[in-house]
MINU-684843 format. One record per residue (C-alpha): x, y, z; residue number from 1. Coordinates in steps of 0.001 Angstrom, whole numbers, plus 500000, padded with zeros to 6 digits. Example, Ala and Ser with C-alpha at 12.3 -4.5 7.8 and 13.67 -1.06 7.14 Angstrom:
REM residues 2
node px: 512300 py: 495500 pz: 507800 nr: 1 .
node px: 513670 py: 498940 pz: 507140 nr: 2 .
This chain:
REM residues 212
node px: 500094 py: 499980 pz: 500185 nr: 1 .
node px: 501230 py: 503409 pz: 498878 nr: 2 .
node px: 501451 py: 505438 pz: 501503 nr: 3 .
node px: 499580 py: 509090 pz: 499668 nr: 4 .
node px: 500764 py: 511163 pz: 502317 nr: 5 .
node px: 504231 py: 511599 pz: 504436 nr: 6 .
node px: 503730 py: 510276 pz: 508040 nr: 7 .
node px: 504037 py: 513589 pz: 510467 nr: 8 .
node px: 507128 py: 513454 pz: 512448 nr: 9 .
node px: 508247 py: 515895 pz: 515002 nr: 10 .
node px: 511051 py: 516009 pz: 517344 nr: 11 .
node px: 510409 py: 515231 pz: 521801 nr: 12 .
node px: 511125 py: 518953 pz: 522284 nr: 13 .
node px: 509088 py: 520242 pz: 519446 nr: 14 .
node px: 506323 py: 519179 pz: 520548 nr: 15 .
node px: 507208 py: 519810 pz: 523894 nr: 16 .
node px: 508292 py: 523237 pz: 523166 nr: 17 .
node px: 504795 py: 524121 pz: 520955 nr: 18 .
node px: 502751 py: 522952 pz: 523728 nr: 19 .
node px: 504040 py: 525574 pz: 526508 nr: 20 .
node px: 504289 py: 528426 pz: 523346 nr: 21 .
node px: 500410 py: 527613 pz: 523094 nr: 22 .
node px: 499699 py: 528084 pz: 526711 nr: 23 .
node px: 501805 py: 530874 pz: 526947 nr: 24 .
node px: 499917 py: 533061 pz: 524511 nr: 25 .
node px: 498236 py: 536164 pz: 526657 nr: 26 .
node px: 494421 py: 535202 pz: 525196 nr: 27 .
node px: 494812 py: 531959 pz: 527589 nr: 28 .
node px: 496523 py: 533459 pz: 530552 nr: 29 .
node px: 493652 py: 535773 pz: 531832 nr: 30 .
node px: 491709 py: 533587 pz: 533880 nr: 31 .
node px: 489419 py: 534842 pz: 536782 nr: 32 .
node px: 488426 py: 533458 pz: 539789 nr: 33 .
node px: 485857 py: 531160 pz: 538401 nr: 34 .
node px: 485702 py: 527943 pz: 539593 nr: 35 .
node px: 485538 py: 526347 pz: 536251 nr: 36 .
node px: 488280 py: 528145 pz: 534647 nr: 37 .
node px: 490844 py: 527294 pz: 537612 nr: 38 .
node px: 489361 py: 523755 pz: 536532 nr: 39 .
node px: 490407 py: 523457 pz: 532342 nr: 40 .
node px: 493477 py: 525484 pz: 533431 nr: 41 .
node px: 494324 py: 522752 pz: 536224 nr: 42 .
node px: 493727 py: 520241 pz: 533018 nr: 43 .
node px: 495428 py: 521957 pz: 530366 nr: 44 .
node px: 498745 py: 522157 pz: 532878 nr: 45 .
node px: 498430 py: 518466 pz: 533399 nr: 46 .
node px: 498182 py: 518080 pz: 529612 nr: 47 .
node px: 501302 py: 519478 pz: 529123 nr: 48 .
node px: 503007 py: 517931 pz: 532173 nr: 49 .
node px: 502181 py: 514341 pz: 530287 nr: 50 .
node px: 503454 py: 515797 pz: 526799 nr: 51 .
node px: 506800 py: 516486 pz: 528302 nr: 52 .
node px: 506964 py: 512878 pz: 529774 nr: 53 .
node px: 505624 py: 510949 pz: 526609 nr: 54 .
node px: 508012 py: 513182 pz: 524131 nr: 55 .
node px: 510732 py: 512171 pz: 526177 nr: 56 .
node px: 509929 py: 508683 pz: 526017 nr: 57 .
node px: 509280 py: 508590 pz: 522234 nr: 58 .
node px: 511686 py: 508405 pz: 520160 nr: 59 .
node px: 509747 py: 509257 pz: 516887 nr: 60 .
node px: 507371 py: 512009 pz: 518757 nr: 61 .
node px: 504295 py: 510518 pz: 516759 nr: 62 .
node px: 503034 py: 510205 pz: 520286 nr: 63 .
node px: 503480 py: 513828 pz: 521479 nr: 64 .
node px: 502039 py: 514761 pz: 518133 nr: 65 .
node px: 498652 py: 513229 pz: 519352 nr: 66 .
node px: 498703 py: 515092 pz: 522618 nr: 67 .
node px: 499986 py: 518293 pz: 521200 nr: 68 .
node px: 496600 py: 517886 pz: 518838 nr: 69 .
node px: 494476 py: 517448 pz: 521803 nr: 70 .
node px: 495997 py: 520307 pz: 523857 nr: 71 .
node px: 495137 py: 522616 pz: 520988 nr: 72 .
node px: 491700 py: 521536 pz: 521051 nr: 73 .
node px: 491349 py: 521407 pz: 524866 nr: 74 .
node px: 492803 py: 525105 pz: 524420 nr: 75 .
node px: 490216 py: 525977 pz: 521494 nr: 76 .
node px: 487351 py: 525082 pz: 524199 nr: 77 .
node px: 489034 py: 527599 pz: 526272 nr: 78 .
node px: 489510 py: 530022 pz: 524098 nr: 79 .
node px: 485662 py: 529547 pz: 523133 nr: 80 .
node px: 483869 py: 528992 pz: 526899 nr: 81 .
node px: 486079 py: 532620 pz: 527652 nr: 82 .
node px: 484247 py: 534249 pz: 524982 nr: 83 .
node px: 481193 py: 533684 pz: 525657 nr: 84 .
node px: 480347 py: 531082 pz: 523260 nr: 85 .
node px: 480430 py: 527809 pz: 525195 nr: 86 .
node px: 478026 py: 529616 pz: 528215 nr: 87 .
node px: 475025 py: 527708 pz: 528399 nr: 88 .
node px: 474395 py: 528399 pz: 532472 nr: 89 .
node px: 471616 py: 530836 pz: 531201 nr: 90 .
node px: 469136 py: 530479 pz: 528709 nr: 91 .
node px: 468783 py: 533068 pz: 526411 nr: 92 .
node px: 464781 py: 533441 pz: 527761 nr: 93 .
node px: 466078 py: 534481 pz: 531465 nr: 94 .
node px: 468267 py: 537095 pz: 530310 nr: 95 .
node px: 465568 py: 539763 pz: 531027 nr: 96 .
node px: 466481 py: 543646 pz: 532013 nr: 97 .
node px: 464627 py: 544096 pz: 535197 nr: 98 .
node px: 464617 py: 541108 pz: 537640 nr: 99 .
node px: 461762 py: 542404 pz: 539344 nr: 100 .
node px: 458478 py: 542623 pz: 538574 nr: 101 .
node px: 458052 py: 546238 pz: 539711 nr: 102 .
node px: 461148 py: 548262 pz: 538232 nr: 103 .
node px: 462234 py: 551565 pz: 539700 nr: 104 .
node px: 462359 py: 554485 pz: 537839 nr: 105 .
node px: 464957 py: 555677 pz: 535226 nr: 106 .
node px: 465957 py: 558724 pz: 537458 nr: 107 .
node px: 466810 py: 556222 pz: 540320 nr: 108 .
node px: 468314 py: 553530 pz: 538197 nr: 109 .
node px: 470225 py: 556501 pz: 536896 nr: 110 .
node px: 471558 py: 557671 pz: 540599 nr: 111 .
node px: 472250 py: 553751 pz: 541355 nr: 112 .
node px: 474719 py: 553683 pz: 538392 nr: 113 .
node px: 476644 py: 557052 pz: 539048 nr: 114 .
node px: 477350 py: 555867 pz: 543120 nr: 115 .
node px: 478554 py: 552260 pz: 541668 nr: 116 .
node px: 481299 py: 554386 pz: 538968 nr: 117 .
node px: 482376 py: 556091 pz: 542312 nr: 118 .
node px: 482956 py: 553230 pz: 543856 nr: 119 .
node px: 484670 py: 551647 pz: 540944 nr: 120 .
node px: 482135 py: 549324 pz: 540621 nr: 121 .
node px: 481418 py: 549095 pz: 537162 nr: 122 .
node px: 479631 py: 545605 pz: 536658 nr: 123 .
node px: 476699 py: 547209 pz: 538870 nr: 124 .
node px: 477497 py: 550172 pz: 537039 nr: 125 .
node px: 476611 py: 548786 pz: 533625 nr: 126 .
node px: 473508 py: 546581 pz: 534791 nr: 127 .
node px: 472090 py: 549807 pz: 536433 nr: 128 .
node px: 472589 py: 552055 pz: 534053 nr: 129 .
node px: 471442 py: 550200 pz: 531111 nr: 130 .
node px: 467926 py: 549457 pz: 533627 nr: 131 .
node px: 467939 py: 552860 pz: 533147 nr: 132 .
node px: 467710 py: 553558 pz: 529796 nr: 133 .
node px: 464989 py: 550909 pz: 529465 nr: 134 .
node px: 463068 py: 552218 pz: 532130 nr: 135 .
node px: 463670 py: 555421 pz: 530351 nr: 136 .
node px: 462498 py: 554269 pz: 527072 nr: 137 .
node px: 459058 py: 553129 pz: 529131 nr: 138 .
node px: 458477 py: 556476 pz: 530562 nr: 139 .
node px: 458716 py: 558475 pz: 527111 nr: 140 .
node px: 456048 py: 555707 pz: 525936 nr: 141 .
node px: 458908 py: 554488 pz: 523300 nr: 142 .
node px: 458567 py: 550928 pz: 524579 nr: 143 .
node px: 455429 py: 549242 pz: 526523 nr: 144 .
node px: 456323 py: 548085 pz: 530039 nr: 145 .
node px: 456114 py: 544458 pz: 529478 nr: 146 .
node px: 457864 py: 542239 pz: 532151 nr: 147 .
node px: 460532 py: 539466 pz: 531107 nr: 148 .
node px: 461932 py: 541795 pz: 527798 nr: 149 .
node px: 465530 py: 540976 pz: 527612 nr: 150 .
node px: 467979 py: 543685 pz: 526028 nr: 151 .
node px: 468065 py: 542343 pz: 522785 nr: 152 .
node px: 463858 py: 542970 pz: 522197 nr: 153 .
node px: 464180 py: 545925 pz: 524089 nr: 154 .
node px: 466420 py: 547751 pz: 521254 nr: 155 .
node px: 464188 py: 545766 pz: 518687 nr: 156 .
node px: 461088 py: 547408 pz: 520698 nr: 157 .
node px: 462933 py: 550545 pz: 520189 nr: 158 .
node px: 464161 py: 550332 pz: 516766 nr: 159 .
node px: 461290 py: 549586 pz: 515610 nr: 160 .
node px: 459650 py: 552772 pz: 517050 nr: 161 .
node px: 462570 py: 555162 pz: 516453 nr: 162 .
node px: 465387 py: 553470 pz: 513851 nr: 163 .
node px: 467446 py: 556041 pz: 514897 nr: 164 .
node px: 468003 py: 554256 pz: 518386 nr: 165 .
node px: 469491 py: 551048 pz: 517021 nr: 166 .
node px: 472931 py: 552275 pz: 517141 nr: 167 .
node px: 473468 py: 553361 pz: 520219 nr: 168 .
node px: 471312 py: 550912 pz: 521742 nr: 169 .
node px: 473131 py: 546953 pz: 520381 nr: 170 .
node px: 476667 py: 547802 pz: 521575 nr: 171 .
node px: 475064 py: 549042 pz: 525325 nr: 172 .
node px: 472806 py: 545916 pz: 524819 nr: 173 .
node px: 475793 py: 543679 pz: 524333 nr: 174 .
node px: 477574 py: 545005 pz: 527164 nr: 175 .
node px: 474789 py: 544486 pz: 529425 nr: 176 .
node px: 474258 py: 540824 pz: 528225 nr: 177 .
node px: 477826 py: 539857 pz: 528787 nr: 178 .
node px: 478625 py: 541899 pz: 531850 nr: 179 .
node px: 475162 py: 540352 pz: 534117 nr: 180 .
node px: 474830 py: 537022 pz: 532195 nr: 181 .
node px: 478326 py: 536153 pz: 530369 nr: 182 .
node px: 480754 py: 536499 pz: 533570 nr: 183 .
node px: 482255 py: 539428 pz: 531335 nr: 184 .
node px: 484189 py: 542555 pz: 533736 nr: 185 .
node px: 482616 py: 545539 pz: 533916 nr: 186 .
node px: 484990 py: 548446 pz: 532402 nr: 187 .
node px: 484590 py: 552209 pz: 531918 nr: 188 .
node px: 484935 py: 551529 pz: 528307 nr: 189 .
node px: 481496 py: 549230 pz: 528511 nr: 190 .
node px: 479962 py: 551600 pz: 530885 nr: 191 .
node px: 480572 py: 554385 pz: 528154 nr: 192 .
node px: 478214 py: 552615 pz: 525628 nr: 193 .
node px: 475727 py: 551791 pz: 528299 nr: 194 .
node px: 475576 py: 555290 pz: 529089 nr: 195 .
node px: 475754 py: 556735 pz: 525931 nr: 196 .
node px: 472550 py: 554583 pz: 525159 nr: 197 .
node px: 471125 py: 556328 pz: 528125 nr: 198 .
node px: 471548 py: 559572 pz: 526775 nr: 199 .
node px: 469928 py: 559032 pz: 523834 nr: 200 .
node px: 467011 py: 557524 pz: 525315 nr: 201 .
node px: 467390 py: 560478 pz: 527355 nr: 202 .
node px: 466931 py: 563032 pz: 524185 nr: 203 .
node px: 464901 py: 560898 pz: 521941 nr: 204 .
node px: 462167 py: 562902 pz: 519939 nr: 205 .
node px: 458799 py: 561729 pz: 520445 nr: 206 .
node px: 457618 py: 563634 pz: 517377 nr: 207 .
node px: 459778 py: 561361 pz: 515775 nr: 208 .
node px: 457980 py: 558274 pz: 517578 nr: 209 .
node px: 454353 py: 560526 pz: 516556 nr: 210 .
node px: 455675 py: 560684 pz: 513073 nr: 211 .
node px: 456743 py: 556918 pz: 512877 nr: 212 .
């Protein structure tokens, strides 16, 4: 039988070096305190140690190649999980803007957000300021008061009423969902996106709404 492709060959040292290089990338070095992240990191460390051991005992390095492929697959899974793609602990239906059937006023949420920013709590500020934005849209009758509405549903409803709101609301909805339901950190940049959406909601022309 004639082989159509040459066998993969890699030295013992090269296999271990490639694994270490992959794990050293900054994208994989920002693990949070989440227990799942730390557990996966420990698995990656264990795989690396095993790779070093096996490539050290394998003359042709083929076992090391297989282990390296497995390691890269795990690294990809970690990257996807950290990006939020594989986070399924909460369904989209549960990603509501207000967790209570009787939300507070826009002014109250806005004041809370400003206090949280002053205390350096940007995650809380993102949550509170986006709630202020949605409450403002409700108070100005751009959207109706509907329990269980998600951030993206609020964007869709407001965009249908006033198309000019779509551009500022979309990044704000993404920031809110990532921070509140995706375990992403609250940052000044994400808060700025939500604050811009809230400002747009406060200054939206009700004349546009009537004409639309």
